[in-house]
C-alpha positions in Angstrom: -8.3 18.7 29.8 -5.7 15.9 29.5 -7.2 12.5 28.8 -5.3 10.8 31.6 -6.4 13.5 34.0 -10.0 13.0 32.9 -9.7 9.3 33.4 -8.4 9.8 37.0 -11.2 12.2 37.8 -13.9 10.1 36.2 -12.8 7.1 38.4 -13.7 9.1 41.5 -17.4 8.9 40.6 -17.3 5.2 39.8 -19.8 3.6 42.1 -18.3 0.1 41.6 -14.7 0.9 42.4 -14.5 -2.0 44.9 -16.4 -4.5 42.6 -14.3 -4.8 39.5 -16.3 -7.5 37.7 -19.7 -5.7 38.2 -18.0 -2.4 37.3 -16.7 -3.8 34.0 -20.2 -5.1 33.1 -21.8 -1.8 34.0 -19.2 0.1 31.9 -19.7 -2.1 28.8 -23.5 -1.9 29.1 -23.1 1.9 29.6 -21.2 2.1 26.3 -23.8 0.2 24.5 -26.7 2.1 26.1 -25.2 5.6 25.6 -24.5 4.7 21.9 -28.2 3.9 21.6 -29.1 7.2 23.3 -26.8 9.1 20.9 -28.5 7.5 17.9 -31.9 8.3 19.3 -30.9 11.9 19.8 -29.9 12.2 16.2 -33.1 10.4 15.1 -35.1 13.2 16.9 -33.0 15.8 15.0 -33.9 14.1 11.7 -37.5 13.9 12.6 -38.1 17.4 14.2 -35.3 19.3 12.4 -34.9 22.9 13.7 -37.8 22.4 16.1 -35.5 20.3 18.3 -33.7 23.2 19.9 -31.8 21.1 22.6 -30.2 18.9 20.0 -26.6 20.1 20.3 -26.8 20.2 24.1 -28.1 16.7 24.3 -25.6 15.4 21.8 -22.7 16.9 23.9 -24.1 15.3 27.0 -24.4 11.9 25.2 -20.9 12.1 24.0 -19.7 13.0 27.4 -21.4 10.0 28.9 -19.8 7.8 26.3 -16.4 9.2 27.2 -17.1 8.4 30.9 -18.0 4.8 30.2 -15.0 4.5 27.9 -12.7 5.8 30.6 -14.3 3.3 33.1 -13.8 0.4 30.7 -10.2 1.4 30.0 -9.5 1.6 33.8 -10.9 -1.9 34.4 -8.4 -3.3 31.9 -5.5 -1.2 33.1 -5.2 1.1 30.1 -4.6 4.8 30.1 -6.8 6.8 27.7 -3.8 8.9 26.7 -1.9 5.8 25.7 -4.9 4.4 23.8 -5.3 7.8 22.0 -1.7 7.9 21.0 -1.7 4.3 19.7 -4.9 5.0 17.8 -3.5 8.1 16.1 -0.4 6.2 15.1 -2.6 3.5 13.6 -4.8 5.9 11.6 -1.8 8.0 10.4 -0.3 4.8 9.1 -3.5 3.9 7.3 -5.1 7.2 6.1 -3.5 10.3 4.5 -3.3 13.3 6.8 -5.3 16.4 6.0 -5.0 19.9 7.2 -8.4 21.1 6.1 -11.1 21.9 8.6 -13.7 19.3 9.4 -17.1 20.3 7.9 -19.8 20.5 10.6 -23.4 19.3 10.3 -25.1 21.8 12.5 -22.8 24.7 13.0 -20.8 27.1 10.8 -18.1 27.3 13.5 -14.9 25.8 12.1 -13.1 23.0 14.0 -9.6 22.5 12.8 -8.1 19.1 13.5 -4.6 19.0 15.1 -2.4 17.5 12.5 1.1 16.7 13.5 3.3 17.2 10.4 6.3 15.0 11.0 7.4 14.8 7.4 6.5 16.7 4.2 4.0 15.0 1.9 4.3 14.4 -1.8 1.5 15.2 -4.3 -1.0 15.7 -1.5 -1.7 12.0 -1.2 -0.3 11.5 2.3 3.1 10.1 1.1 6.3 11.0 2.9 9.5 12.2 1.3 11.0 9.3 -0.8 12.5 6.4 1.0 15.9 5.4 -0.3 17.0 1.9 0.8 20.2 1.9 -1.4 21.6 5.4 -0.9 24.7 4.0 0.9 25.5 1.4 -1.8 27.7 1.7 -4.8 26.1 3.3 -7.9 25.8 0.0 -9.8 23.8 -1.4 -6.9 21.3 1.5 -6.7 18.0 1.9 -8.5 18.0 4.7 -11.1 15.9 7.5 -9.7 14.0 7.9 -13.0 13.7 5.4 -15.8 11.2 4.3 -18.4 10.0 0.8 -19.5 8.3 0.1 -22.8 5.8 -2.7 -22.3 4.3 -4.4 -25.3 3.5 -7.8 -26.7 6.2 -10.0 -28.2 5.9 -9.7 -32.0 5.7 -13.5 -32.6 3.3 -14.2 -29.7 0.8 -11.4 -28.9 -0.3 -13.2 -25.7 3.1 -12.7 -24.1 4.5 -9.4 -22.9 8.1 -8.2 -22.4 9.5 -5.0 -21.0 12.4 -3.0 -22.6 14.1 -0.1 -20.8 14.9 3.2 -22.4 18.6 2.1 -22.6 17.7 -1.1 -24.4 17.9 -3.4 -21.4 15.4 -6.2 -21.4 13.3 -6.5 -18.3 13.4 -10.2 -17.6 11.7 -12.8 -19.7 8.4 -12.7 -21.7 5.3 -13.0 -19.5 2.1 -14.8 -20.1 -1.2 -14.9 -18.1 -0.5 -18.4 -16.9 -4.2 -18.8 -16.6 -7.0 -20.7 -18.5 -8.4 -17.4 -19.7 -7.2 -13.9 -20.6 -7.1 -11.9 -17.3 -4.2 -9.6 -18.2 -1.8 -10.9 -15.6 0.9 -10.8 -18.3 1.0 -7.0 -17.7 1.7 -7.3 -13.9 5.2 -5.9 -14.2 3.4 -2.5 -13.8 2.8 -3.6 -10.1 6.4 -4.3 -9.5 7.3 -0.9 -11.1 4.8 0.7 -8.8 6.7 -0.8 -5.9 9.8 0.8 -7.1 8.3 4.2 -7.7 6.1 4.5 -4.6 7.9 2.3 -2.1 11.5 2.5 -3.3 11.5 -1.3 -3.1 11.3 -4.3 -5.4 13.6 -7.3 -5.1 12.1 -8.6 -8.3 13.0 -5.5 -10.4 16.3 -5.1 -8.6 17.2 -8.6 -9.6 16.1 -8.2 -13.2 18.1 -5.0 -13.5 21.2 -6.7 -12.0 21.2 -4.1 -9.1 21.4 -6.5 -6.2 23.4 -5.1 -3.3 26.0 -7.8 -3.2 28.5 -5.5 -1.4 26.5 -6.4 1.8 26.0 -10.1 2.3 23.1 -9.5 4.8 21.3 -7.2 2.5 21.9 -9.5 -0.5 20.6 -12.5 1.4 17.6 -10.9 3.3 16.3 -8.0 1.2 17.4 -8.9 -2.3 17.4 -12.7 -1.9 15.1 -15.5 -3.1 12.8 -15.3 -0.1 12.2 -11.5 -0.6 11.6 -12.1 -4.3 9.1 -14.9 -3.5 7.3 -12.6 -1.1 7.0 -9.8 -3.6 5.7 -12.2 -6.3 3.2 -13.5 -3.7 2.1 -10.0 -2.9 1.6 -9.2 -6.6 -0.5 -12.3 -7.1 -2.4 -11.7 -3.9 -3.2 -8.0 -4.8 -4.1 -9.0 -8.4 -6.6 -11.5 -7.1 -8.1 -8.8 -4.9 -8.2 -6.3 -7.8 -9.8 -8.9 -10.1 -12.7 -9.1 -7.7 -13.1 -5.3 -7.6 -13.1 -4.4 -11.3 -9.3 -4.0 -11.2 -9.8 -1.0 -8.8 -11.2 1.3 -11.5 -12.8 4.3 -9.8 -11.5 3.1 -6.4 -9.7 5.4 -4.0 -9.1 3.1 -1.1 -8.4 -0.6 -0.7 -9.4 -3.0 2.0 -7.5 -2.4 5.3 -7.3 -6.2 5.9 -5.4 -6.5 2.6 -3.0 -3.8 3.6 -2.5 -5.3 7.0 -1.6 -8.6 5.4 1.0 -7.0 3.2 2.5 -5.3 6.3 2.7 -8.7 8.0 4.2 -10.4 4.9 7.0 -7.8 4.7 7.6 -7.3 8.5 11.1 -8.7 8.3 12.1 -6.8 5.2 13.4 -3.2 4.8 10.1 -2.2 3.2 8.4 -2.8 6.6 9.0 1.0 7.2 6.3 1.8 4.6 2.9 2.7 5.9 -0.4 1.3 4.8 -1.1 4.6 3.1 2.0 4.1 1.0 1.2 0.5 0.2 -2.3 1.7 -0.9 -0.8 4.3 -3.1 1.5 1.7 -4.7 -1.4 -0.6 -5.4 -3.7 2.1 -6.9 -0.9 3.5 -9.0 0.2 0.1 -10.3 -3.4 -0.9 -11.3 -4.1 2.5 -12.9 -1.1 1.9 -15.2 -2.0 -1.8 -15.6 -5.5 -0.8 -16.9 -3.9 1.6 -19.4 -1.4 -0.9 -20.9 -4.0 -3.7 -21.0 -6.6 -1.6 -22.8 -4.1 -0.1 -25.2 -1.9 -3.2 -25.7 1.1 -1.5 -24.2 2.6 1.7 -23.1 5.7 3.6 -21.9 5.8 3.4 -18.1 7.8 6.1 -16.4 9.1 5.5 -12.9 10.1 8.6 -10.8 11.3 7.7 -7.3 12.0 11.3 -6.4 8.3 12.3 -6.8 7.0 8.8 -5.9 5.0 8.6 -9.1 4.2 6.1 -11.8 2.9 7.4 -15.1 2.2 6.0 -18.5 1.6 7.1 -22.1 0.9 5.4 -25.4 3.8 4.0 -27.4 4.6 5.8 -30.6 4.9 3.7 -33.8 8.7 4.1 -33.7 8.8 3.0 -30.0 6.8 -0.1 -30.8 9.1 -0.9 -33.7 12.2 -0.4 -31.5 10.6 -2.6 -28.8 9.9 -5.4 -31.3 13.4 -5.3 -32.7 15.2 -5.2 -29.3 12.9 -7.8 -27.7 13.2 -10.2 -30.6 17.0 -9.8 -30.6 17.1 -10.5 -26.9 14.9 -13.6 -27.1 17.0 -14.9 -30.0 20.2 -14.4 -28.0 18.7 -16.2 -25.1 17.6 -19.1 -27.2 21.1 -19.4 -28.7 22.7 -19.4 -25.2 20.2 -22.1 -24.1 21.0 -24.2 -27.2 24.7 -23.8 -26.6 24.3 -24.8 -23.0 22.4 -27.9 -24.0 25.1 -28.8 -26.5 27.8 -28.5 -23.8 25.8 -30.6 -21.3 25.2 -33.3 -24.0 28.9 -33.3 -24.8 29.8 -33.7 -21.1 27.3 -36.5 -20.8 28.7 -38.3 -23.8 32.3 -37.9 -22.5 31.3 -39.4 -19.1 29.6 -42.3 -20.9 
């Protein structure tokens, strides 16, 4: 039976149809009361086991009564059950990976297969959709590479600072420290930004570091690649890091708090990444911290980003890769220091000339 049809028919037996306030109280009390009855029925099952022969019949009746009171409550507020059901399914699909396997029953061997609406294919069986490409229509130099690798390792002259080097020798920004009064491993947090690229197809921070801003579109450059978007992503990274810190950096964790995911959705509601679901944000967080734990424990690693499979993987650095990382990072830092010294010299000369 259609939910809206059921709601209409249920309303015909509502004895408070002309007394809306009393009817609402009765409906709400009915929901609470029938929930208690449902629990009591199951308690009897636990106590009497197979001797309780009417268990399934009474459970079905209790659930039916709950449905009636739910319909009555929805009617009092002017909601249609069909609309509520559709909105709820949209919410849970956005939050939880969809599965096609049958629901396992407690008291019957009869299979009940949930109706799963497959709107888009999944990737790796974790509820992710096909990869989202936010820069497909932009020039090649403004697009993320679909696959790339970053060697993360400490700076040779300062082991408490980390820097990333791409497989083509490009330096991924500046050296990072924990910026904390104790060693909490935040210096490795570029893994979280790389997870955003791999899983979400988005990271204004990494896009800026790789000089891949979409300057051919002023609106995109301002809104999705600009300073505000970068600040939001850095804030998200710090926020999720604090959450992970309080949960053993998510080791052995398969889900993260829904309130956290809801907050991330709100923070990015005006950005292109707003199209990503909570399932996808969760996958990015878990992937990022899985790699983070690896590089922190092993003092580095080669992080592989694959946007086509929406995956982030890591392996240990070889001795040659560590040596190459040290040489390239030291050279880049020396060149940066030389440019900074030259700029100061020019600024000092300009000041002396004005004086």
